[in-house]
C-alpha positions as CSV (number, residue, x, y, z in Angstrom):
1,M,-0.1,0.1,0.1
2,S,2.9,2.3,0.1
3,D,2.8,3.0,-3.5
4,L,-0.7,4.6,-3.2
5,L,-1.2,8.1,-3.4
6,K,-1.5,10.3,-1.0
7,Y,-4.4,12.9,-0.7
8,K,-5.9,15.3,2.2
9,V,-9.4,16.6,2.0
10,A,-10.9,19.7,3.5
11,L,-14.4,21.4,3.5
12,L,-16.2,24.5,4.2
13,T,-19.8,25.6,4.2
14,D,-21.2,28.8,5.0
15,R,-24.8,29.7,5.2
16,G,-23.9,33.1,3.5
17,G,-26.8,35.7,4.0
18,R,-29.4,33.1,3.6
19,S,-31.5,31.9,6.9
20,Y,-30.6,28.0,5.9
21,N,-27.8,26.6,4.0
22,E,-29.1,24.1,1.2
23,D,-25.5,23.0,0.4
24,A,-24.4,19.1,1.2
25,C,-21.1,17.4,0.6
26,G,-19.4,14.8,1.5
27,H,-16.8,11.7,0.7
28,W,-16.3,8.2,0.8
29,Q,-13.0,6.2,0.8
30,S,-12.1,2.8,0.5
31,P,-8.1,1.5,0.0
32,T,-8.0,2.1,-3.4
33,Q,-10.5,4.8,-4.3
34,L,-11.4,8.3,-2.8
35,C,-14.9,9.5,-4.2
36,C,-15.9,13.3,-2.8
37,V,-19.6,14.5,-3.9
38,L,-21.1,17.9,-3.5
39,A,-25.0,19.3,-4.1
40,D,-26.7,22.4,-4.1
41,G,-30.3,22.4,-3.7
42,A,-33.0,23.9,-4.2
43,G,-37.1,23.8,-4.2
44,G,-38.7,26.0,-1.7
45,H,-38.1,26.3,2.4
46,G,-36.9,22.5,3.8
47,G,-37.0,21.3,0.2
48,G,-33.6,22.4,-1.2
49,D,-31.4,20.9,1.7
50,V,-33.2,17.9,1.8
51,A,-32.7,17.5,-2.1
52,S,-29.0,18.1,-1.6
53,K,-28.6,15.6,1.1
54,L,-30.2,12.8,-0.4
55,V,-28.4,13.8,-3.2
56,V,-25.1,13.4,-1.6
57,Q,-26.3,10.3,0.8
58,E,-27.6,8.3,-2.1
59,L,-24.6,9.0,-4.7
60,V,-21.9,8.0,-2.3
61,G,-24.1,4.5,-0.8
62,L,-24.6,3.7,-4.6
63,F,-20.8,4.2,-5.2
64,A,-19.5,2.3,-2.0
65,R,-21.8,-0.6,-3.2
66,Q,-20.6,-0.6,-6.7
67,P,-17.6,2.0,-7.5
68,S,-17.2,3.3,-10.9
69,H,-14.4,3.1,-13.0
70,D,-14.7,5.9,-15.6
71,G,-16.7,8.9,-16.3
72,A,-20.2,7.0,-17.9
73,T,-20.3,4.6,-14.8
74,L,-20.4,7.2,-12.4
75,A,-22.7,9.3,-14.5
76,A,-25.1,6.1,-14.8
77,L,-24.8,6.2,-10.6
78,L,-25.9,10.1,-11.2
79,R,-29.0,8.8,-12.8
80,Q,-29.9,6.4,-10.3
81,T,-29.7,9.3,-7.7
82,N,-32.0,11.1,-9.6
83,E,-34.6,8.6,-9.5
84,L,-33.9,7.6,-6.0
85,L,-34.2,11.4,-5.3
86,R,-37.6,11.7,-7.3
87,A,-39.0,8.7,-5.2
88,Q,-39.0,10.7,-2.5
89,R,-40.7,13.6,-3.4
90,E,-44.2,14.4,-1.6
91,P,-47.0,16.3,-3.0
92,G,-48.6,19.1,-0.6
93,T,-45.3,19.3,1.1
94,D,-41.9,21.2,0.8
95,R,-40.5,18.2,-0.8
96,Q,-43.0,18.5,-3.8
97,D,-40.8,20.2,-6.2
98,M,-37.1,19.5,-4.7
99,H,-34.5,19.9,-7.3
100,S,-30.0,19.9,-6.7
101,T,-27.2,19.9,-8.6
102,V,-24.6,17.6,-8.0
103,V,-20.9,17.2,-8.7
104,S,-18.7,14.3,-8.0
105,L,-15.1,13.4,-8.4
106,V,-13.7,10.0,-8.4
107,L,-9.6,9.4,-7.9
108,D,-8.1,5.9,-8.1
109,L,-5.6,5.8,-5.8
110,V,-3.7,3.0,-7.4
111,S,-3.3,4.7,-11.0
112,G,-3.9,8.1,-10.2
113,Q,-6.3,8.2,-12.9
114,V,-9.2,10.3,-12.0
115,H,-12.9,10.4,-13.6
116,W,-16.2,13.0,-12.8
117,A,-19.7,13.2,-13.4
118,H,-22.2,16.4,-12.3
119,V,-25.7,17.8,-12.9
120,G,-26.2,21.8,-13.0
121,D,-23.7,24.7,-12.1
122,S,-21.8,23.2,-9.1
123,R,-18.4,22.7,-10.7
124,L,-15.2,20.6,-10.4
125,Y,-11.9,22.6,-10.7
126,W,-8.1,20.9,-11.5
127,F,-5.1,22.7,-10.7
128,S,-1.8,21.1,-11.9
129,A,1.4,22.8,-11.3
130,G,-0.5,25.4,-9.8
131,R,-2.3,26.3,-13.0
132,L,-5.9,25.6,-13.9
133,L,-5.8,22.4,-16.1
134,R,-9.6,21.5,-16.3
135,R,-13.0,22.9,-15.3
136,T,-16.4,21.5,-15.6
137,R,-19.1,23.6,-18.0
138,D,-22.3,24.4,-16.3
139,H,-25.7,23.2,-17.8
140,S,-27.2,27.0,-17.5
141,M,-29.0,29.5,-19.5
142,V,-25.5,31.7,-19.0
143,Q,-23.1,28.8,-20.3
144,A,-25.4,28.2,-23.2
145,L,-24.6,31.9,-24.6
146,V,-20.7,31.6,-23.6
147,D,-21.1,28.7,-26.2
148,A,-23.0,30.2,-28.6
149,G,-20.2,33.3,-28.3
150,I,-22.9,35.5,-27.0
151,L,-21.7,36.1,-23.6
152,T,-17.7,36.0,-22.7
153,A,-17.1,33.7,-19.8
154,D,-16.3,36.6,-17.6
155,Q,-19.8,37.7,-17.7
156,M,-21.0,34.5,-16.3
157,S,-21.0,36.0,-12.7
158,N,-22.7,38.9,-13.1
159,H,-25.6,37.9,-16.0
160,P,-29.3,38.1,-14.7
161,K,-29.8,35.2,-15.6
162,R,-26.9,33.3,-13.7
163,S,-28.9,31.4,-11.7
164,E,-31.2,30.0,-14.6
165,L,-30.7,25.9,-15.2
166,R,-31.0,23.9,-17.8
167,S,-30.9,20.8,-16.0
168,A,-30.5,19.7,-12.4
169,M,-31.4,16.4,-10.0
170,G,-35.1,15.7,-9.9
171,L,-35.9,16.3,-13.6
172,P,-37.9,13.3,-15.2
173,A,-34.7,10.8,-16.8
174,D,-35.6,11.9,-20.2
175,A,-34.8,15.7,-19.4
176,L,-32.1,15.0,-17.0
177,E,-29.0,16.4,-18.8
178,L,-25.7,15.3,-17.0
179,S,-21.9,15.4,-18.4
180,S,-18.9,13.1,-17.2
181,G,-15.4,12.9,-17.9
182,D,-12.1,11.1,-17.8
183,G,-8.7,13.1,-16.6
184,E,-6.7,12.6,-20.0
185,Q,-3.5,12.4,-17.5
186,A,-2.5,11.0,-14.2
187,V,-2.7,13.0,-11.0
188,Q,0.4,14.4,-10.3
189,P,1.8,15.2,-6.5
190,Q,0.9,18.8,-5.8
191,D,-2.1,18.6,-7.9
192,V,-5.4,20.2,-6.6
193,F,-9.2,19.9,-7.0
194,L,-12.1,22.1,-5.6
195,L,-15.4,20.9,-6.1
196,C,-17.8,24.2,-5.2
197,T,-21.4,25.5,-5.4
198,D,-22.0,28.6,-7.3
199,G,-21.8,30.8,-4.3
200,I,-18.4,30.2,-4.6
201,W,-17.5,30.9,-8.2
202,E,-20.0,33.7,-8.8
203,Y,-17.6,35.8,-6.8
204,L,-14.2,34.1,-7.1
205,D,-12.6,34.3,-10.7
206,D,-10.0,31.5,-12.4
207,A,-7.1,33.9,-11.7
208,L,-8.5,34.5,-7.9
209,L,-8.4,30.8,-7.6
210,E,-4.9,30.4,-8.9
211,R,-3.4,33.4,-7.1
212,T,-5.0,32.3,-3.7
213,L,-3.8,28.7,-4.4
214,A,0.0,29.6,-5.1
215,E,-0.1,31.7,-2.4
216,A,-0.9,28.9,-0.1
217,T,1.1,26.8,-1.4
218,A,4.4,29.6,-1.1
219,Q,3.0,30.2,2.2
220,Q,3.0,26.1,3.0
221,A,-0.2,26.5,4.1
222,S,-2.8,24.2,5.3
223,Q,-5.7,22.7,3.0
224,Q,-8.3,24.2,5.2
225,A,-6.4,27.8,5.2
226,W,-6.7,28.2,1.8
227,L,-10.5,27.2,2.0
228,E,-10.9,30.0,4.7
229,T,-8.8,32.4,2.4
230,L,-11.7,31.4,-0.4
231,G,-14.5,31.9,2.4
232,S,-13.1,35.2,3.5
233,E,-13.1,36.6,-0.4
234,V,-16.6,35.3,-1.0
235,R,-17.7,37.5,2.3
236,R,-15.8,40.4,1.1
237,L,-16.9,40.4,-2.2
238,A,-20.6,39.4,-1.5
239,K,-20.6,42.1,1.1
240,H,-23.1,44.5,-0.7
241,K,-25.3,41.6,-0.9
242,A,-27.1,40.8,2.0
243,S,-28.8,37.9,1.1
244,H,-25.9,36.3,-1.1
245,D,-26.2,32.6,-1.5
246,N,-24.7,29.8,0.7
247,F,-21.2,28.7,-0.4
248,T,-19.3,25.1,-0.2
249,A,-16.3,24.0,-0.8
250,L,-14.1,20.8,-0.9
251,T,-10.7,20.4,-1.9
252,V,-8.5,17.2,-2.4
253,W,-5.3,18.0,-2.2
254,V,-2.7,15.1,-3.7
255,S,1.3,14.5,-2.5
256,A,3.8,12.1,-3.1
257,A,3.6,8.9,-1.7
């Protein structure tokens, strides 16, 4: 087991300017794999927080029973999770219209390979050698405008329709749009993964994430210290907006064996 990749996980969640937190996250590990899941619920008071917790719990449970080894298989687990979420809806209650985003990352500790899957606008960032290597693309109206060349990526976070999603967990199976991927290279020591809800990336652009990560690395700061810096930056940049969104981040830092 001495040849396995080593890693550290850190979590940060904050209700922001809201009265309750609809975000949820968690991770599961076996001797050879790490699975991380993060979700952002919606659907009215009581519905969103239930949805996000259900998505995390159900996906982690499915993965623990039948681990995926590629993005397509993880995407199939997301579809199963979607059906489990829909089965928990209760007409006439806060749960009748609950939805959630989800993003999941799986790291193979033996091969160093990674894969992921996501629905909605919660994101995965992969930093290698201190630079952003990959970032997931949202299932949102503004992402569609960027893809069409109508908006630039820098305009996404300030667009009035930023929160309008094209897909979310809770939709019927035939309407659910999801994406998955497999790493084109093996993970390297010092690579960093960040899973986060839109309450993070709405305020923190790619350049700020890279800069704060470089500062944390140079100072040999802890993984938790980097997340606390991101949280402080969100609070600073969102202080003009009293009801700013919940924000949640989960980070995985890979180190040499």
